[in-house]
Structure formats: C-alpha cells, structure tokens
N, C-alpha and C positions, 0 to 999 in steps of 0.2 A: 469646710474649714482647708484654705490652702495647703497644700503639701510642699514640705521643705525641699529646695535643689537637691541637697546633699542627704544620703544616705544616714541614719543615727548612727551606725559605726565610723562613716567619714567625719561626721562632727566631732564626735566623741576623741578621734584619733587627733585631729586638729588641735581640740582644746588642751589635749595632752601636751603636744609638743608645744603649745605657748607656755603651758606652766612650766614645763620642763627648763624651757630657755630663761624665764624670769628667776626658776629656783636657782640655776648655775650662775646666773648674773650675783644675785642677793649674795649666795654662799661667798662667791669670789670678792665683792666689796666687802663684807664682813672680815673675812680673812686679810685682804690687803689693809684695811684699817687697823686690824690687830696688830698687824707685823708693822706697820708704817713707823710707829716710835723706835722700833728695835733695828729696823734694816733699813729705813730710808724711806723715800717717795719713789725712788725708782724702782724697788723690788716691790712694791705697793700697788704701781700700774702694770709692770709686769703680770702680776696674778691675775690681773683682769683677762688679758691675752687668752689664755686657754678656755675661759670660760666662756668669751664670743666665738672662739674656734669650735667648741662643743655645739653650740646654738648652730653654727652656720652650718656643720657638717651633718647632725642627726635631725634638726628639727626644721630646717627647711629656711628660705629666703623672708617669708612674713615673721616666725620669729626671732631670726636673726636680726633685721632690721629692729624690731622690738628691742631685744637684747641691747644691740649698739646704743639707741636712745637710753635706756637705763642705766648702762655703764657712764655714759656723758653726764646724766642727770645726779647720778650716785657721786662721780668725782665731783662735782659742782658743789654740791651740798654736803657732802661727807669729808672730802678731802682737803678743800680749800678753806680758810679762814673766813668767819661769817661777814657776810656783807650784803649790800644791796643786792635782790633777788636778781637784777638785770643788769647789774654792773659788773664787769671782770677785769681784771688786768691783761696787760699785753701777754705778760708770762703765763697766766692760766687759759687764756686764749690760745697761745701757742701750743701748750699742753693738751686742751681739750681737741684741737684741729691734728696735731700727731694722732690721738689716741682715735680718732673719727677716721683718720686717713689707714690707720694699721687696721682696724676693724675694717673698713669697705675692702682693703685687699683681702682679708681673711674670708669675707662674706662671698666675694668674689670669685676666687681660687676655689673655694668649698662647693660652691653652685656649680662652677664648671666641671669639677670633679664628681659631683653627684650626677649630674646630666652624661657625661661621659660612663658614669658606670651603669646607668640606667639605659643607655644605649648598649652597651656591651651584655647585659641581662637579656634585653630584647633579641638581640642577635643569636645569643646561646639557646634562649629558648625554641626561635625558628629552626636554628641548627639541629636541637634534639627533635623538633617535632618531623625534620625531614630524616632523620637518622629512623625513627621509629617507623614512618612511611617507607623507606627502602627495607627496613627489615621485616616489615609484614609482607609486602611484594617476595622477598627473599624466600620467606617460609611459604609462601603461595607456590613459587615456582618450585622447590623443594617437594612441596607435597604431591603437587602434579609428576614430578619425575618419577616418585617413589609409585604412584598409582601407575603410570605408564610402566615402570619396570614389572611391578605385579602383574599387571596384564599379558606382559611379553614373556615370563615364566611359565603363566599360565597357559598361553598359546604353545609355548614350546613342548609342555607335558602332554597337551593333547593330540599335537603331531607326531609326538613320539610314540603316544599311544595306538594312532590311526598305523602309523608304519609297523609297529609291532603286529597288528592285526593283519595286513597286508602281506607281511612276510611268512607271516604262520598260515594264513587261510589261501592263499596263493602260491607263493614259492615252494612252501612245504608242501602242499599238495602235490605240486608238479614231480618236485624231487621223489616224493615216494609212490606216484605212477611210474617214473623212469628206473626206478629199483627194483619195482616188481617185472618192469619187461626185460630189464639185464638177467635177474634172476630165471626168468623162462629160458632166456637165449643162452644162458649158461646151463640148465639142465640138458638144452638141445643137442649142444655141440660139447658134451662131457668126452667124447672119444678124442676129442683134438686137445691134449693135456696142455700144450703151450697157448692156444689160444682160450683155454678154460682157466689159465692160470692168469692170463691177462684179463680177461672179464671178471674174474674173482677179486683181482687187485680195483678192478674200475667199481665194481660193486661195493669193495670196502671203502673207497675214496667217497662214493655217493652217500654211502650211511654217514661217514664223518663229516661231509659237507652238510648233510641233514641235521647234522647234531649241532655244528658249529651255527647254523641259520636259526635253530631253535634256541640255543643259547644267547646269541646277539639279541631274538627277538624278546626274550625274557629279560635280559639286563636292560632293553630299551625301556620296556614297562613291563613288569612282569604280571601275568593276570591273577596271580595268586595274591597280589597287593589288593586288588580290588574285590576277589572272592571269598579271600579268607581272613584279610587284615594284616596289619603290620607285623606283629610276631610272626606270622607263620614265614612271610615273606623274607623277613630277617634271617630266621633259621635255615631256609633255602637258599640265601644267598652267602651266607656266611661257610656252609657246607661246600657250596660250588666254590667260592674263593680259596678256601684250605685246597682242595685238591687241586686246582689249576695253579697256586703260586707257591705251594708247599710252607706257608706261613700258618702256625696253629694259632688259632682266633678263638678266645675265650668269650662266649657270650652267655651275659648274665640277663634274663627278662623274666618275669612272671608267667607261670602256666595260664594263668587267669586274666592276662593282662586287659583283655578285650579290644573293642575298635573305638578309634578316632575317627575324628573329622578327614573326610579325603584329603583335603589340602593337607592338614598336618601330616597325615601318613605318607604322602608323596616327598614332602620335605625331610622327614624324618629319616626316610629310606635313601634317597639321595645323598643327604649329608653323611650316613655310614658307607654307603658304596664310594664316595668321593675321599672320606678319611683313608680306607682301607687300600685305596687304589694309590695315593700317596705313600702309604705306607710301604707297599709293594716297590713303588718305583724309586723311593728317596732313601728310606729311612735305613735299609739295611736288616731291621731288625727281622728275627725268625719267630715272634710271638707277637699276638696283640689282645686286647681285652676290650669288649663292647658292654657296657651297661646301660640299660633304658630303665630308669625308674620313674615312678609318679608316686606324689604324696597329695594332702588335702591343697596343697597350694600350687604347685607347680609341676612341671615335666622335666627331667633331666637326663640327659644323654652323654656320657662317657667314652671316649675313644683314646686308649693309649697305645703306645708302644715301647719297645726298649732299645731304638735306633740311635743314631748319631746326632739325631737333633736337627734344628735348622738354625742356619748359621746367623751371629748375632745381627748383622745389618740387613739380612732380609727378615729377620723377625720382628724389627723395627718398623719396616715397611708393613707387615703384617699386621701388627697391634694398632697402626695410626691408621688403618682402614686404605692404605695405598698400595697394597700389592700388586704386584704387575700379572699374577696368575690368574686365569678366570675362574679355576675350581672354587679356589677359597672365598674371593668376591662373590660368587655364586652362591654357598653355601651362607655367608653374611647376609646377604640381601634378603634371601627368602626366609631366614630366622625375622631379620628385621620386618618383614611384611606381616609377620604372623604376631608382632610385639615381642618377640624373644630377642636373645642376645647369644652371639658366638664368641668364646673365649678361647687363645691358643696360646700355650706355655710350653717353653721347648729349653733343654739345655742339652749337655753332651751325653747324658744318660737316657733320653728319650723325649718324646713329645706327646702331651694331654691336649685334647681338645674336648672342651665343655659348652655344651648347649643348654640353654635355659627356657623355656616356656611357660608362661604365666597360665594358671586353671582356667582364667576366664576365655581363654583360647580355646583350650584343650577339651572336648567333651568327651569323656570317657563313656561308654555302654555297655551293657551287659556283654559277657563273653558269648 
C-alpha cells in the first residue's frame, strides 16, 4: 500500500482548517440572513466580511478561497430573489463582483501578513539559537577561567610552602650558627666592656631577626597546618596576632574539630588571616571574633569586628564582586573554587564576614 505524502497529523490539521472556514461562512450567512429584514441588505453583506477575514487569517489560502466561493454561492441563493440558477441581474452581478473584490483583498492582505509573521518567527528562532550558542561558549570560557584561577592559587600555595621551607632550613640555620659565633666572641672579649656591649646588642639583633624570619616563614605557610590541622594552626595564629596587634580576638572552635581536606584547611586559614589583617589595618576595632562551626550540612566561618565598617560606595563594589582589592577577591575566588560562598555585611558599628562551604566539599576526619 502506498504511503500518504502527508503525515496523519498534517492531514488532520488541514481538514480542521477547511472545516473551520466553512463553519465560519455558514454562521456568517445565517446571521446576515437573519438580520437582513431588520437592518437591510448592506449590514447583511458586511457581516460576511469578518468570516472571510477569519478564514484568510487563521485557515490559510486554500480554506479562504473555499470560503470566498461559499460566500458568493450563499449570497446568490440565500440573499437574492429566486430566479434561474444561471441568470442574475446587473445589480446582483455588481454586488457579487464587489464581494469577490473585497474578499480577494482580504485574502491577499492576510496571506501577506501571515508570510511576514512566518518569516519573523524563523528569524526569531535563528536568533535564539545563536544566543544559545554564544551563551554556551561564554559558559565554557568562564569554566576555563575558573579552572585556571584554581590552578594559579594552588601554585601560589605550593610556592609559599617551598619558600617557607627554604627560609626555615637555610636562612634560619645560618642565622643560628652566626648567633653561636657571636656568643663565643662575646665571651672571649668580655673584658672589653664597650665592645662586649656592642656584641651583645648585635647578638640581640640577630636573635630578633631569627625570630622575625621564623614568624614570616610560619605566616607564609605554617607547618602546623599540615602537621596538626586547621584548629591548632588557627589557635597559634590568633595568639600571635593578638600579641603583635594588641587586638583581642575571641576564637570559637570545637576541641574535637578534626581534620579537613588540605585545600579546604588552606582556604579557611588564608581567609581568617586576610580578615584579621583587614581588621588591624582598616577597622580601628580593638576586638574581633572568629567562629568556626560545622554541622551535618555545611561548614561555616564567621569573622566579626566592632570597627568603623566599610564605606557605602566601596561596600557596593564588594557586594557586586567588583572590589578593587586583591585580598577580598582572592578570598571569594577560593570559596568559589570549593563550591562555597563568601558574604560581607558592614555598617558603622562593625563588619561581618560569613563563609559557607557545603558538606559534600568538606571531609571531616577523626581528630
């Protein structure tokens, strides 16, 4: 059996359009004939025009031509006085010609408008497809940028760790040997009071320099972070920060906090470090609070101060992720790489920094 050239759905739709056109003309003829005795011939003819326009606009060229033919037949046999099937008067011919002319104009205008709309829909579809392609390309570029940023930060942390080891193992050992030599010289020339005093001062300076080098090395990447975990490293850093800055820091962290993934511990430590540095440099607050909490769903870090807050214009840039500072941008990018968020709220009474990391990123281990 030969297959139809048109799908079943297409044929069904075509039949429905022809049926709708015929129904519209039938209703219009019936209404016009009913109104003719009351309103006259002119109104009964005008009633037919919306039906033809509907068929031309919604049903297509074929149904609208059929509707025009049915309109002419209906007017001939329903509206004109009974006569021969083929004989019509001059007036009737003029009426039919006028109706045919008006219907032809309606069909032509509707078809032109329909084709124009169809062309607009095709162009809109093509434009939407291009927008989707550009959006996909932009998403791919953003993903590549985030991966590059993550690798850059990881390389930065590795380089800090290497420099810290070099300072501790090389410069620190040399300074220790120099300190011992100076101590020995100091004991040999103890009889020379002035020289001994100078050497004592030099030895003290060496000790202070050794202490500073160790501090810088630990601040770059504290070995305690790798060996004892985030909780111990934060307690050590907060104690040292309080001694150096005079700012009293209240640290709240569970005693059995446990270990996290290395990249998470590094990100949290750097974030606390940056926040407290900003408190010391910009806020003017004499106190600060650091809370590190974890629950079944997420890890939360809260850093608060009682300082002057961030100016409104600068805060708007910070909230819009357009801050010109490197520190806040770096903290936010670290959290984004781990699937977390960083929010900053500030007013004239203080600043709050809140970090959230989902539990599927954080891997808590036994203490």
